[in-house]
Each structure stands twice: as C-alpha cells, then as structure tokens.
C-alpha positions in Angstrom: -12.8 -18.7 7.5 -12.0 -16.4 3.8 -8.8 -15.7 2.8 -9.9 -12.0 1.8 -9.0 -11.0 5.3 -5.5 -12.4 5.3 -4.5 -10.2 2.3 -1.6 -8.0 2.1 -3.2 -4.7 2.7 -0.8 -3.1 -0.4 -2.5 -5.1 -2.9 -5.7 -5.0 -1.0 -5.4 -1.0 -1.7 -4.1 -1.7 -5.2 -7.2 -3.9 -6.4 -9.6 -1.1 -4.6 -7.6 1.9 -6.7 -8.7 -0.2 -10.0 -11.7 -0.5 -8.4 -13.9 2.1 -10.7 -11.6 1.5 -13.6 -11.7 -1.8 -14.2 -15.3 -3.2 -11.3 -16.1 -6.4 -13.0 -12.6 -7.9 -12.5 -12.1 -7.0 -8.9 -15.8 -7.7 -7.5 -15.2 -11.3 -9.3 -11.4 -11.0 -7.9 -12.8 -10.2 -4.3 -15.8 -13.0 -4.5 -12.9 -15.8 -5.8 -10.8 -14.9 -3.1 -13.3 -14.5 -0.4 -14.6 -18.0 -1.4 -11.4 -19.8 -0.8 -10.4 -21.4 2.2 -6.7 -21.8 1.1 -4.2 -19.8 -1.7 -4.8 -23.5 -3.4 -8.8 -22.7 -4.5 -8.4 -19.7 -6.1 -8.0 -19.8 -9.6 -5.1 -19.0 -11.7 -6.6 -15.7 -12.9 -7.2 -14.5 -10.1 -3.6 -15.6 -8.4 -1.8 -14.3 -11.5 -4.3 -11.1 -11.5 -3.2 -11.0 -6.8 0.7 -11.2 -7.9 0.8 -8.4 -10.8 -0.9 -6.4 -7.7 1.7 -7.2 -5.3 4.8 -6.2 -7.7 2.9 -3.0 -9.1 2.9 -2.2 -5.1 6.1 -2.8 -4.1 6.2 -6.1 -2.6 9.5 -8.0 -2.6 9.0 -11.6 -2.5 11.2 -14.0 -0.7 11.1 -16.7 -3.3 11.0 -14.5 -6.9 10.7 -17.6 -8.4 7.6 -19.9 -7.5 4.5 -18.4 -8.5 2.9 -20.8 -5.1 5.7 -19.4 -2.8 4.4 -16.0 -3.8 1.0 -16.4 -3.2 1.6 -17.7 0.2 3.6 -14.6 0.7 1.1 -12.5 0.5 -1.6 -14.0 2.2 0.9 -14.1 5.5 1.2 -17.9 5.5 
C-alpha cells in the first residue's frame, strides 16, 4: 500500500501548489512516496522536503526535535 494515501492533506496541498513551479521535484517526491511501504523506505531528500512542506503548511509537531517522529506524524502513524 502506498504511503501517499496517508500523507497529511495540508502537506499534499502544499506540494500540489508547488507543482507548477517545481514539476520535476514534486513528481519525483510523489513517485518516491508511492513506492514506499514504510516511512523508512523514502529517500532522505524526499523526507526533508516533506518536513519543509509540513512546517510551511503550519503542522505543529508533537516531537519537534525528532526527524523520524515528525515524518511519522505527517503520515498519521
């Protein structure tokens, strides 16, 4: 099952908003997320970009100092 269906809607919207500006990057991220079965299956670059989108979308993290726990949170895990 793709991780894309579990992605926080605010993060997904931020990605879609950037699709015209950065089509290759966003498409690469979507493909990477679709191919992932677990958070740990994604590339670090994708994970880093997702966290940037989450922060810009106003996601408040429960564990602001943990890279991995932030990822789990934006995938509702």
